[in-house]
Biopython code that builds the backbone (N, CA, C, O; Angstrom):
import numpy as np
from Bio.PDB.StructureBuilder import StructureBuilder

atoms = [
    (1, "MET", "N", (110.005, 140.719, 101.334)),
    (1, "MET", "CA", (109.470, 140.758, 100.182)),
    (1, "MET", "C", (109.243, 142.376, 100.180)),
    (1, "MET", "O", (109.188, 142.967, 101.258)),
    (2, "ILE", "N", (109.151, 142.866, 99.315)),
    (2, "ILE", "CA", (109.046, 144.266, 98.715)),
    (2, "ILE", "C", (107.613, 144.143, 98.137)),
    (2, "ILE", "O", (107.375, 143.309, 97.263)),
    (3, "LEU", "N", (106.607, 145.015, 98.650)),
    (3, "LEU", "CA", (105.416, 145.210, 97.953)),
    (3, "LEU", "C", (105.450, 146.711, 97.511)),
    (3, "LEU", "O", (105.446, 147.626, 98.335)),
    (4, "HIS", "N", (105.484, 146.920, 96.072)),
    (4, "HIS", "CA", (105.642, 147.840, 95.643)),
    (4, "HIS", "C", (104.208, 148.476, 94.843)),
    (4, "HIS", "O", (103.824, 148.061, 93.749)),
    (5, "ASN", "N", (103.548, 149.524, 95.608)),
    (5, "ASN", "CA", (102.247, 150.278, 95.021)),
    (5, "ASN", "C", (102.476, 151.136, 94.089)),
    (5, "ASN", "O", (102.904, 152.262, 94.339)),
    (6, "LEU", "N", (102.196, 150.673, 92.788)),
    (6, "LEU", "CA", (102.845, 151.353, 91.652)),
    (6, "LEU", "C", (101.525, 152.136, 90.804)),
    (6, "LEU", "O", (100.879, 151.558, 89.930)),
    (7, "GLY", "N", (101.283, 153.486, 91.223)),
    (7, "GLY", "CA", (100.414, 154.150, 90.355)),
    (7, "GLY", "C", (101.310, 155.249, 89.642)),
    (7, "GLY", "O", (102.484, 155.529, 89.887)),
    (8, "HIS", "N", (100.491, 155.779, 88.734)),
    (8, "HIS", "CA", (101.054, 156.690, 87.594)),
    (8, "HIS", "C", (100.666, 158.163, 87.702)),
    (8, "HIS", "O", (101.122, 159.047, 86.976)),
    (9, "ASP", "N", (99.669, 158.357, 88.803)),
    (9, "ASP", "CA", (98.815, 159.356, 88.711)),
    (9, "ASP", "C", (99.746, 160.633, 89.283)),
    (9, "ASP", "O", (99.285, 161.752, 89.509)),
    (10, "THR", "N", (100.987, 160.285, 89.448)),
    (10, "THR", "CA", (102.029, 161.492, 89.560)),
    (10, "THR", "C", (102.817, 161.928, 88.474)),
    (10, "THR", "O", (103.774, 162.688, 88.623)),
    (11, "CYS", "N", (102.366, 161.370, 87.133)),
    (11, "CYS", "CA", (103.040, 161.506, 85.737)),
    (11, "CYS", "C", (102.473, 162.829, 85.619)),
    (11, "CYS", "O", (101.406, 163.282, 86.032)),
    (12, "GLU", "N", (103.626, 163.462, 84.824)),
    (12, "GLU", "CA", (103.252, 165.114, 84.154)),
    (12, "GLU", "C", (101.571, 164.971, 83.309)),
    (12, "GLU", "O", (101.228, 164.133, 82.475)),
    (13, "GLY", "N", (100.869, 165.969, 83.823)),
    (13, "GLY", "CA", (99.860, 165.958, 83.396)),
    (13, "GLY", "C", (98.543, 164.885, 83.753)),
    (13, "GLY", "O", (97.485, 164.730, 83.142)),
    (14, "ASP", "N", (98.926, 164.392, 84.672)),
    (14, "ASP", "CA", (97.762, 163.226, 85.349)),
    (14, "ASP", "C", (97.185, 164.001, 86.393)),
    (14, "ASP", "O", (97.760, 165.081, 86.527)),
    (15, "TYR", "N", (96.255, 163.812, 87.164)),
    (15, "TYR", "CA", (95.526, 164.358, 88.007)),
    (15, "TYR", "C", (96.422, 164.364, 89.417)),
    (15, "TYR", "O", (96.023, 165.273, 90.145)),
    (16, "GLY", "N", (97.442, 163.658, 89.963)),
    (16, "GLY", "CA", (98.380, 163.881, 90.859)),
    (16, "GLY", "C", (99.787, 164.471, 90.525)),
    (16, "GLY", "O", (100.746, 164.524, 91.294)),
    (17, "ASP", "N", (99.729, 164.894, 89.257)),
    (17, "ASP", "CA", (100.819, 165.445, 88.716)),
    (17, "ASP", "C", (102.269, 165.879, 89.861)),
    (17, "ASP", "O", (102.213, 166.646, 90.822)),
    (18, "ARG", "N", (102.948, 165.448, 89.582)),
    (18, "ARG", "CA", (104.131, 165.945, 90.441)),
    (18, "ARG", "C", (105.423, 166.008, 89.589)),
    (18, "ARG", "O", (106.553, 165.928, 90.069)),
    (19, "GLY", "N", (105.116, 166.170, 88.179)),
    (19, "GLY", "CA", (106.419, 166.170, 87.216)),
    (19, "GLY", "C", (107.121, 164.946, 86.986)),
    (19, "GLY", "O", (108.244, 165.097, 86.505)),
    (20, "LEU", "N", (106.754, 163.786, 87.202)),
    (20, "LEU", "CA", (107.351, 162.823, 86.878)),
    (20, "LEU", "C", (107.011, 162.543, 84.978)),
    (20, "LEU", "O", (105.994, 162.874, 84.368)),
    (21, "THR", "N", (107.912, 162.033, 84.577)),
    (21, "THR", "CA", (107.964, 161.702, 83.231)),
    (21, "THR", "C", (107.392, 160.297, 83.155)),
    (21, "THR", "O", (107.223, 159.511, 84.087)),
    (22, "LYS", "N", (107.137, 160.139, 81.911)),
    (22, "LYS", "CA", (106.900, 158.253, 81.642)),
    (22, "LYS", "C", (107.880, 157.824, 81.835)),
    (22, "LYS", "O", (107.809, 156.747, 82.426)),
    (23, "GLY", "N", (109.078, 158.234, 81.560)),
    (23, "GLY", "CA", (110.422, 157.356, 81.475)),
    (23, "GLY", "C", (110.835, 157.015, 82.878)),
    (23, "GLY", "O", (111.607, 156.079, 83.086)),
    (24, "PHE", "N", (110.254, 157.879, 84.012)),
    (24, "PHE", "CA", (110.665, 157.457, 85.494)),
    (24, "PHE", "C", (110.034, 156.381, 85.915)),
    (24, "PHE", "O", (110.468, 155.934, 86.976)),
    (25, "PHE", "N", (109.067, 155.762, 85.388)),
    (25, "PHE", "CA", (108.380, 154.872, 86.008)),
    (25, "PHE", "C", (109.093, 153.513, 85.978)),
    (25, "PHE", "O", (109.475, 152.852, 86.944)),
    (26, "PRO", "N", (109.214, 153.176, 84.412)),
    (26, "PRO", "CA", (110.224, 151.849, 84.319)),
    (26, "PRO", "C", (111.389, 151.905, 85.112)),
    (26, "PRO", "O", (111.833, 150.904, 85.676)),
    (27, "GLY", "N", (112.007, 153.235, 85.201)),
    (27, "GLY", "CA", (113.207, 153.481, 85.706)),
    (27, "GLY", "C", (113.116, 152.798, 87.435)),
    (27, "GLY", "O", (113.821, 151.931, 87.952)),
    (28, "LEU", "N", (112.211, 153.416, 87.885)),
    (28, "LEU", "CA", (111.672, 153.265, 89.502)),
    (28, "LEU", "C", (111.523, 151.648, 89.423)),
    (28, "LEU", "O", (112.121, 151.103, 90.351)),
    (29, "ALA", "N", (110.819, 150.685, 88.467)),
    (29, "ALA", "CA", (110.596, 149.853, 88.668)),
    (29, "ALA", "C", (111.940, 148.857, 88.543)),
    (29, "ALA", "O", (112.011, 147.884, 89.293)),
    (30, "ALA", "N", (112.861, 149.095, 87.700)),
    (30, "ALA", "CA", (114.203, 148.492, 87.581)),
    (30, "ALA", "C", (114.981, 148.692, 89.060)),
    (30, "ALA", "O", (115.480, 147.672, 89.535)),
    (31, "GLU", "N", (115.086, 149.694, 89.664)),
    (31, "GLU", "CA", (115.484, 150.091, 90.887)),
    (31, "GLU", "C", (114.908, 149.194, 92.169)),
    (31, "GLU", "O", (115.580, 148.664, 93.054)),
    (32, "VAL", "N", (113.690, 149.184, 92.027)),
    (32, "VAL", "CA", (113.139, 148.285, 93.348)),
    (32, "VAL", "C", (113.327, 147.055, 93.039)),
    (32, "VAL", "O", (113.521, 146.280, 93.976)),
    (33, "LYS", "N", (113.325, 146.603, 91.859)),
    (33, "LYS", "CA", (113.715, 145.198, 91.740)),
    (33, "LYS", "C", (115.050, 145.026, 91.772)),
    (33, "LYS", "O", (115.344, 143.890, 92.144)),
    (34, "ALA", "N", (116.117, 145.825, 91.488)),
    (34, "ALA", "CA", (117.563, 145.444, 92.003)),
    (34, "ALA", "C", (117.585, 145.540, 93.534)),
    (34, "ALA", "O", (118.284, 144.755, 94.176)),
    (35, "CYS", "N", (116.887, 146.421, 94.102)),
    (35, "CYS", "CA", (116.957, 146.345, 95.622)),
    (35, "CYS", "C", (116.439, 145.011, 96.040)),
    (35, "CYS", "O", (117.105, 144.341, 96.829)),
    (36, "ALA", "N", (115.217, 144.537, 95.539)),
    (36, "ALA", "CA", (114.462, 143.211, 96.090)),
    (36, "ALA", "C", (115.410, 142.021, 95.682)),
    (36, "ALA", "O", (115.141, 140.869, 96.022)),
    (37, "GLU", "N", (116.524, 142.334, 94.946)),
    (37, "GLU", "CA", (117.425, 141.064, 94.584)),
    (37, "GLU", "C", (118.463, 141.116, 95.575)),
    (37, "GLU", "O", (118.993, 140.049, 95.885)),
    (38, "SER", "N", (118.818, 142.111, 96.088)),
    (38, "SER", "CA", (119.781, 142.560, 96.972)),
    (38, "SER", "C", (119.388, 142.141, 98.445)),
    (38, "SER", "O", (119.954, 141.298, 99.142)),
    (39, "VAL", "N", (118.482, 142.784, 98.706)),
    (39, "VAL", "CA", (117.729, 142.218, 100.514)),
    (39, "VAL", "C", (116.736, 141.092, 100.349)),
    (39, "VAL", "O", (116.563, 140.430, 101.372)),
    (40, "CYS", "N", (116.282, 140.855, 99.649)),
    (40, "CYS", "CA", (115.206, 139.855, 99.854)),
    (40, "CYS", "C", (115.021, 138.538, 99.050)),
    (40, "CYS", "O", (114.011, 137.840, 99.140)),
    (41, "SER", "N", (115.999, 138.285, 98.322)),
    (41, "SER", "CA", (116.147, 137.193, 97.358)),
    (41, "SER", "C", (115.069, 137.287, 96.213)),
    (41, "SER", "O", (114.269, 136.411, 95.884)),
    (42, "GLY", "N", (115.278, 138.968, 95.504)),
    (42, "GLY", "CA", (114.054, 138.859, 94.652)),
    (42, "GLY", "C", (112.758, 138.951, 94.948)),
    (42, "GLY", "O", (112.088, 139.574, 94.124)),
    (43, "ARG", "N", (112.129, 138.462, 96.000)),
    (43, "ARG", "CA", (110.949, 138.677, 96.343)),
    (43, "ARG", "C", (110.023, 140.066, 96.442)),
    (43, "ARG", "O", (109.905, 140.806, 97.419)),
    (44, "HIS", "N", (109.420, 140.186, 95.163)),
    (44, "HIS", "CA", (109.028, 141.686, 94.907)),
    (44, "HIS", "C", (107.400, 141.659, 94.107)),
    (44, "HIS", "O", (107.210, 141.068, 93.044)),
    (45, "LEU", "N", (106.468, 142.315, 94.759)),
    (45, "LEU", "CA", (105.221, 142.120, 94.337)),
    (45, "LEU", "C", (104.940, 143.485, 94.236)),
    (45, "LEU", "O", (105.062, 144.300, 95.151)),
    (46, "VAL", "N", (104.422, 143.791, 92.687)),
    (46, "VAL", "CA", (104.052, 145.022, 92.283)),
    (46, "VAL", "C", (102.201, 144.808, 92.004)),
    (46, "VAL", "O", (101.544, 143.957, 91.406)),
    (47, "LEU", "N", (101.926, 145.775, 92.605)),
    (47, "LEU", "CA", (100.311, 146.639, 92.623)),
    (47, "LEU", "C", (100.272, 147.696, 92.006)),
    (47, "LEU", "O", (100.907, 148.692, 92.352)),
    (48, "THR", "N", (99.493, 147.633, 90.960)),
    (48, "THR", "CA", (99.248, 148.729, 89.981)),
    (48, "THR", "C", (97.699, 149.414, 90.315)),
    (48, "THR", "O", (96.727, 148.773, 90.716)),
    (49, "HIS", "N", (97.738, 150.754, 90.063)),
    (49, "HIS", "CA", (96.693, 151.269, 90.903)),
    (49, "HIS", "C", (97.221, 152.754, 90.403)),
    (49, "HIS", "O", (98.386, 153.065, 90.158)),
    (50, "GLY", "N", (96.027, 153.593, 90.318)),
    (50, "GLY", "CA", (95.967, 155.422, 90.008)),
    (50, "GLY", "C", (96.673, 155.599, 88.898)),
    (50, "GLY", "O", (97.442, 154.731, 88.486)),
    (51, "GLY", "N", (96.479, 156.789, 88.270)),
    (51, "GLY", "CA", (96.515, 157.152, 87.116)),
    (51, "GLY", "C", (95.329, 157.027, 86.264)),
    (51, "GLY", "O", (94.555, 156.070, 86.271)),
    (52, "ASN", "N", (95.228, 158.386, 85.310)),
    (52, "ASN", "CA", (94.183, 158.601, 84.524)),
    (52, "ASN", "C", (94.609, 158.500, 83.101)),
    (52, "ASN", "O", (93.730, 158.243, 82.278)),
    (53, "ARG", "N", (95.630, 158.638, 82.762)),
    (53, "ARG", "CA", (96.294, 158.798, 81.419)),
    (53, "ARG", "C", (96.444, 157.546, 80.802)),
    (53, "ARG", "O", (97.473, 156.928, 81.074)),
    (54, "ALA", "N", (95.555, 156.992, 79.951)),
    (54, "ALA", "CA", (95.763, 155.776, 79.085)),
    (54, "ALA", "C", (97.001, 155.636, 78.091)),
    (54, "ALA", "O", (97.446, 154.530, 77.786)),
    (55, "ASP", "N", (97.473, 156.707, 77.658)),
    (55, "ASP", "CA", (98.880, 156.749, 77.014)),
    (55, "ASP", "C", (100.002, 156.679, 77.892)),
    (55, "ASP", "O", (101.091, 156.339, 77.431)),
    (56, "VAL", "N", (99.854, 156.999, 79.278)),
    (56, "VAL", "CA", (101.032, 156.839, 80.111)),
    (56, "VAL", "C", (100.910, 155.355, 80.476)),
    (56, "VAL", "O", (101.996, 154.777, 80.527)),
    (57, "ALA", "N", (99.729, 154.543, 80.764)),
    (57, "ALA", "CA", (99.861, 152.924, 81.367)),
    (57, "ALA", "C", (100.179, 152.350, 79.910)),
    (57, "ALA", "O", (101.012, 151.444, 79.866)),
    (58, "GLU", "N", (99.597, 152.786, 78.699)),
    (58, "GLU", "CA", (100.186, 151.938, 77.645)),
    (58, "GLU", "C", (101.714, 151.900, 77.515)),
    (58, "GLU", "O", (102.304, 150.870, 77.192)),
    (59, "TYR", "N", (102.297, 152.994, 77.762)),
    (59, "TYR", "CA", (103.622, 153.454, 77.688)),
    (59, "TYR", "C", (104.588, 152.518, 78.945)),
    (59, "TYR", "O", (105.556, 151.800, 78.697)),
    (60, "ILE", "N", (104.050, 152.759, 80.157)),
    (60, "ILE", "CA", (104.883, 152.164, 80.984)),
    (60, "ILE", "C", (104.791, 150.587, 81.559)),
    (60, "ILE", "O", (105.781, 149.994, 81.987)),
    (61, "PHE", "N", (103.802, 150.158, 81.515)),
    (61, "PHE", "CA", (103.245, 148.635, 81.876)),
    (61, "PHE", "C", (104.001, 147.558, 81.053)),
    (61, "PHE", "O", (104.396, 146.516, 81.577)),
    (62, "PRO", "N", (104.177, 147.837, 79.805)),
    (62, "PRO", "CA", (104.663, 146.961, 78.977)),
    (62, "PRO", "C", (106.391, 146.913, 79.265)),
    (62, "PRO", "O", (107.071, 145.889, 79.197)),
    (63, "ARG", "N", (106.791, 147.999, 79.530)),
    (63, "ARG", "CA", (108.306, 148.098, 79.742)),
    (63, "ARG", "C", (108.297, 147.454, 81.202)),
    (63, "ARG", "O", (108.903, 146.390, 81.325)),
    (64, "ILE", "N", (107.745, 147.930, 82.180)),
    (64, "ILE", "CA", (107.583, 147.248, 83.480)),
    (64, "ILE", "C", (107.914, 146.027, 83.478)),
    (64, "ILE", "O", (108.908, 145.539, 84.016)),
    (65, "ILE", "N", (106.854, 145.335, 82.698)),
    (65, "ILE", "CA", (106.814, 143.932, 82.759)),
    (65, "ILE", "C", (108.006, 143.307, 81.955)),
    (65, "ILE", "O", (108.353, 142.195, 82.354)),
    (66, "GLU", "N", (108.658, 143.805, 80.943)),
    (66, "GLU", "CA", (109.796, 143.448, 80.757)),
    (66, "GLU", "C", (110.968, 143.431, 81.464)),
    (66, "GLU", "O", (111.831, 142.558, 81.366)),
    (67, "ILE", "N", (111.016, 144.749, 82.441)),
    (67, "ILE", "CA", (112.020, 144.642, 83.191)),
    (67, "ILE", "C", (111.457, 143.504, 84.578)),
    (67, "ILE", "O", (112.350, 142.813, 85.067)),
    (68, "LEU", "N", (110.450, 143.391, 84.988)),
    (68, "LEU", "CA", (110.399, 142.286, 85.881)),
    (68, "LEU", "C", (110.739, 141.088, 85.574)),
    (68, "LEU", "O", (111.414, 140.310, 86.248)),
    (69, "ALA", "N", (110.168, 140.892, 84.315)),
    (69, "ALA", "CA", (110.616, 139.366, 83.523)),
    (69, "ALA", "C", (112.017, 139.196, 82.998)),
    (69, "ALA", "O", (112.418, 138.217, 82.367)),
    (70, "GLY", "N", (112.889, 140.525, 83.413)),
    (70, "GLY", "CA", (114.228, 140.066, 83.229)),
    (70, "GLY", "C", (114.660, 140.367, 81.815)),
    (70, "GLY", "O", (115.849, 140.281, 81.511)),
    (71, "GLU", "N", (113.641, 140.753, 80.849)),
    (71, "GLU", "CA", (114.457, 140.906, 79.279)),
    (71, "GLU", "C", (114.828, 142.236, 79.214)),
    (71, "GLU", "O", (115.073, 142.674, 78.090)),
    (72, "LYS", "N", (114.915, 142.889, 80.049)),
    (72, "LYS", "CA", (115.596, 144.408, 79.634)),
    (72, "LYS", "C", (116.512, 144.738, 80.900)),
    (72, "LYS", "O", (117.162, 145.782, 80.936)),
]
sb = StructureBuilder()
sb.init_structure("model")
sb.init_model(0)
sb.init_chain("A")
sb.init_seg("    ")
for serial, (resi, resn, name, xyz) in enumerate(atoms, 1):
    if name == "N":
        sb.init_residue(resn, " ", resi, " ")
    sb.init_atom(name, np.array(xyz, "f"), 0.0, 1.0, " ", f" {name:<3s}", serial, name[0])
structure = sb.get_structure()
């Protein structure tokens, strides 16, 4: 099983800014999901935490849910 500890505090303008864009996070979720499908029969648990910007959370989490549900 892959345990993905997903916070968005490293997004541009957040308190842990590492220059990552909002678009990075759904792409990361898709990559980790693909890895899980390849190496552990799709067993993939995402824990969310970290990040202070509501606009980032409102952007990334619906997209990540779509990815994990196989809708994208």
